[in-house]
N, C-alpha and C positions, 0 to 999 in steps of 0.2 A: 524624594530628593536626589539628584545625581550626586556623585562623589565630588565632582569638579565644582558644582553648586555648594556642596557643603563645605568644601576646603575654601572656597572664595568667601562664603558666608562667616566662616570661623576668622580668617584673617581678617575682614572687613570689621567684625565686632571687636576683635581684639586691637586693632589699630584705632577705632572709633573710642574706645574705653582709655586706651593709653594715650593717645593723643591729649586728653584733657589734663592729664598729670604731667606730660612733657611741657605744654605751654605754662603750667604753674611753676613748674621747675625752673624755666628759663626767666620767668618774670618776678615771681614772688620774693625772690632774693633781694631784687632791686629795692622793692618797698620797704623791706626790713632794714636794709643800709640806710636806706634815706631816713628813715624813723631814728634810727640810732645816731646819725650824723646830726641830727636837728638836737637830739638829747644832747650830745657832747658840746654842741654850740651853744645851747640855751640853758641846759640843765633843768629843764622843766620836766618832771617825772612822767608826764602823759606820754612823752615820745619813747622813755626808757619802758615802759609799761606795753606801749605798741609795738616796740621792736621785739620784746620778750614773746608777746602773743603772736605775732606774724611769724617769729621764727619757729614756735611751735607747730603753728600750721603748715608752715614749709616741711618740717620734719616728717609730719603724719602723710602728707602728699608725697613727698619724696620715697618714703618706705612703700606704700602702695604702688607708685610708679615703678618702683624697683621690681616687684613681683609682675606687674603686667608686662613690664619689658622684657623680663626674663622669660616669661610665657611666649612673647613674641619671638624670641631669639629661637627657641625651641620649635615653634611653629613653622619658622621660615625654613629650616632644615627638615622638619618632618613632613610638611606639606608640599614643599616644593623642591624635593631633591634634585631634579634635573637642573633646575635654574642655578641652585648653589654649586652643582658640580662644574658646570660650563663657566657661569659669571662669578662664583665665589672669589676665585683668584684675583679677578679684575677689580672687584669692588671691597676686597679685604682690607685696603688702608683705611678708608673712612670709618669701617666698622671696628677696626683695631685701635684708631684715635680716639673714636666714641668711647670705647671702653676705658681708654686712660682718662678721658675727660670725666666720666661717670665716676670713677673711682677717686680722683682728686677732689670732685664735687663732694663726694661723701666724706672724704678725710677732713676737708675744710669745714663743712657742715658740723661733724662733731667737735672740732676745736671751737666752733662758734657757739654750739649750744651749752658747752661745758666750760667755756673759758670765760664766762662774764665776770667772775671773781677772781680769775687766776691769771688773765692776760692784762698788759697794759691797754687802756682804753682804745688807742690808736691801732694798736696791733690787732685787737678784738675786731675793730671795724675793718680792718684789712682782710681779716678771715672772712668776713661777711661779703666784701667786694670779690674775694676769690670764689666764693661758693656762687655768686651771681656770674662771673666771668665763665667758669667751667660749666655752669648749667647751660648757659647760652650756647657755649662751644659744643656741648653734647648734642643739644638739639640741630645746630647747624651741621654738624657731621653726619648725623643720621639723613639729614635732607639731602647731603651730597651723595650718598648711595642711592636714594630715590631718585635724585635728578639724573643719575646715570642711566636708570631704567628707562627715562624719557629720551635721553640724548646720548645713547652708548657710544664710546669711542675710547681710544688710549690702548689698543692692544693689536698683534698681528695674529693671522690664522693661516694655516696650510689647508688649502683646497685643493685636490687632484693635483698635487705635487707643485702647487703654485702659491707663492706668498702674497698675501693680501695684506696691506697696512691699513687699519683704520683709524684714520686721525680726525675724523669726524663721522657723524651718521651718514652723511652723504657717499661716504666711500664704501659702503656695504652694498653689495650686489642685490638687486632686486630678486626675490623668490629664493633666496639662499637661507636656509635655517642654521642657527648656531650649533645645531645637533650634527650637521654635516661637515663640520670642521673641526680642526685641533688648533687650540690656543697655544701658541708657541713663544710669544714675547708680550709682556704686559709692562705698561708704562703706568704705573700707579698715580703719578701726580697730574698725567694728562687725563686719565681716566676720572679721577676725583674732581678736576676743574673742567668739567665739561660745560657745555653751552648753557645748559639749564641750572647749573648749580647757583650763578650769583643771583639770578632772580628769584628762584625758589628760596634760597637761604634768606634774602632781604625780606620777601614777602612773609615768611614764616617768623622771622624775629620781630618783626614790626606787629604783626597779628597777635603773637604771644603777649608783648607787653601791652597793647591797646585791650586786648581781651581781659586780661588779669586786673589791668587799672579800672576799666569799667564795671567789671563784676565786683570787685572788692568794694568799690564806691557804692555800688548798688546795695550791697548787704549792709553797709554802715548807714546808708540812707534810710532804709528799712528801719534799722535800730533808731534812727533820729525821728521817724515819725511818732515812735512812742515816748522818745525823749529827747526833745530838741535842744535842750540845755546841757546835755552830755559832752563834756569836753574830749572825752576819748574818742567818741565815735565822729564829733567834728575833725579832730585832727586827722583820723583815719580816712575820712571822707576827703578831705582837702587833699592829702598826698596823693590818694589812688586817684581822684579825678583829673588832678593835673597829669600825672604819669599817662593814665589812659587816654586822656584828651589829646595831649601832644603826640602820641603814638597813631592815635586814631587820625588825626589830621595828615599824617604822612603816608598813610595806607592808600590813598587815591594815586599817590606819585609812583608807588611800587607796583600798583595795579596797571598802572599804564605802562611802565617798563615790562611788566610780564606780559601784557597784550602784544607789544611789539616783538617779544621774543617768541611768542607762539605763533604770530603771524609768518615768521621767518623759518622757525625750526620746527613746529608743530601745527602746521595748518589744519589738520584734521581734527586736531583737539578744539581748536579755535572755531571752526565751522560747527562743530557739535555745542560747544557753549553758547553759541549765538543762534543755533539752530538755523544755520545758514546753508541752504541746499545747493543754490545755482551760483556758479561762477559768474562775477560781473563787476564791471567797474562801478564807482559812486555807489558801493554796498550799503544798504540801510543796517542801521543799528536796530535790532529786534527786542523790544521790551514785552515780557509776558509771552502768551502765545501757547498753544498746544502743539507740539511737533507730531506729525503722522508720518511715520518710518514707511509705510507702503505707499503712499501717496507722494510722498517726498516733499511735502510743504509743511508750513507752520501757520496754522490757523489761530484767529482771534488775537492777533498780536499788534501792537503799536509799532510803527516802523519810522525812525527818525532817517531822512534821507542822507546818504553820504557819510554817515556818522561812523559806521564801522571801518570805512576805508581810511577816514582819517585817524581813528584811534589806532589801528594796526599799523599803518604806514606813515601817519603825519601827512597824508595827501588824499584831498577828497576825491580825486579822480583815480586812486589806486585800484587795481583788480584784487579781489578776494576770492580766494579758491572756494567752491562749494563742495558739500559732501557727495553730490553726484557724480563728482569726478574719481571717487574712491568705490573699488569693489564692495558688493554688500558685506561681504564676510570679513572685511577689514574695518567696517565702521563700528563705532562704541555705541552705546544705547543712548540715543539722542535726548530722548525725554528726561531720562535720569541725569544727565550732564547738563541739560539746558536749565532744569528746574533747580539743581542744585547750585548752579551759578547764579541763577536770579535770586536764590535765598542768601547767598553770600553776600551779593552785592546790595541788597535791601537791607540786610543787618548792619553791614559797614557803613552804609549812608545814614542810617538811623544813629549810629554811634557817632558819627562825625556831627551830625546835628544836633544832638544832645550835647556834646563838649562844647560847641559854639553856642548853643542858648545859654547854657550854664556860665560860659565866660563872658557872654554879653550882659547877663544880669549882674554878675558878680562885679564887672567894670563899672555898670551904672550904680552900684553901691547895695545891691541886693544879694544877700549871702543865701546859699540854698536853703540853710535850716530856717530862714526868715520867710521862705515861701515854699509850704507844704506840697504845692503842685509840682514843683521842681524835684523834691525828694521823692515823690511817687513816681515821676518819669524815669528818675535814676534807677529806683528799685525794679521797676519794670524792665527796664534796659540791661539788667544785671546778666541774664543769660545770652543776650545778643551776640556778644563774641565768641561764646562757645559753640553756638549755633553755626555761626560763621566759619568757623574752623573746620567743624565737622562737614559742612556742605563744601568747604574748599577742598577737603581731602577726598571727598566723593568726585569733584571735578578732576583732581589730578590723577586718581587711581582708575575710575570708570573712564575717563577720556582717553585713557592709554589703550584699553581694550581694542582688539583681542590679544594684545601683546603684553608679555611680562618684561621683556626688552623689546622696546619699540623697533619694530621692521626686521626683528632677529630671531626671536622665539616666542611662540604663542603661548598663552596661558595654558592652554589645554594639553600642550606637549609637556608642560613643566610639572604638572601636578603629581603626586604620588599615585602608586598603584593600590596603597592599602585601601581596603573595603571598609565599609560601616562607619564612615566619618561622621555620620549623624550623631554617634554616640559621644565622641569628645567635644562635638559642637554642643551638645545638651550639657555636658559636664561644665565647660568653660562658661556657658551662659549664667549658670547657677553660681560659680565661683565669682563672676563679675558682679552679679546681683548682690551677693553677700558683701563683698568688698565696699560696693557702693554705699550700702546701708551703714557699714562700719565707719566708713569716712564721714558721712554726713551726721552720724551721732557724735564722733569725737570732735568735729569742727564745732558742733552745735554747743557742746558742753565744756569745751577747753578753750575755744579761741574767741567765739563772740559773745561770751558772758560780758556785761558792762562791769568794769573793775571799779574798784575805789581808787580815786586820784588825789593826791595830796597837793595842796596849793597854800603856800605860805608867803609871807613877804619876801623870803629870801629862799626860794626854791632849793638853792644849792645847799641850803644848810639842813634841809629834811628830804634827802632823796628817796626815803623809804616808800615803796610804791603802795603799800596798803595801810598807811597811816589814818587817813580819815576821808570822809567823802565830801567833797565841796563840789557841786555841779553848777557852774556859770561860766 
């Protein structure tokens, strides 16, 4: 394995591991806040127990996410020193703001965890809301830095005594490398709010809430299959499926916005996602298929006439650029990008379908715990969001290759010269495997045990969570 491949593999593995905890950190606090809000409104102890359990789960996942995020920070500087040397000053603001958001999230999470019996109820609920806010802000700010790598702008450079102002990616001269210039002026807000930021941030945030909602609903659906009268799991399933379903329904909208952004700003990535080789009007949407990079064609695919032109430009006769317009050494790995995109869309579609199905039967009067087949579907769908998120990040990162900063700096130019990178790759693989086992074990024994829920004629008179077990 070459050092470049080892560095990319280590970064890919770290990102793939960390993104799971990032989406949970964005969305899980919302679930615990909703549960506590329902407890304050109804004084039904089931919601208090649920909020406490979800808070414990949030704390566990936050701690592991902090470890993997710290590892990623070190890897960014150690594996890609050339990139950080030239681009670090440009994308420093979103990274710095993300650090502030992370610390504030940690502070308010501590207040929330240890403030149950010490803070006024509404103040305690506010602490939870702030955890949710800063958790989401932390994820969005990291996306801002990644978005700059896709559409870099917001700085000036000196090249051969000439000042070049980069107000948009199109201002960068073709064939020029970031290594050949001197960055002399950075406009941090312009760099942060680059063209890719709004669409990536929206898509990532919606994906996080949809993913976590469907996953948590699936876990509690599996519990309900064993005990369909358990009020704790019924309440948890209801909250989670509502959140997951609502945000899943919004995902196609953000996907459409993202497609139109890619058509205008990153046409090469769009072409790779769709395995679209030849520039043409009334371009078809390709479903499935196996891309052949040598023959420059996609075999065994289902083609929907003119659909890609409409999705990209809202015009059935619009021209869509094909990959043959791009030099071969500037094309991403088309099979990886195309397959990952197809997986992402398939998983997202299944999530929307599940939410719509449950909503329809619930509206018709059939609750999910009265229909075991609905619970089984929900349990099977639990990992779909995480699979979609992983596939989406493959599309984002591999679709930008061979660039680490699109059009400005190649990944091969930015990698460290340190040899034997397979050694840290092996070490980090073992680390993440151990952390994964620890997380699953903790969640199994601390979060997902069925608690005893008290139910009295006046629940407010007996709010003790472990008083007795009445399951109906």
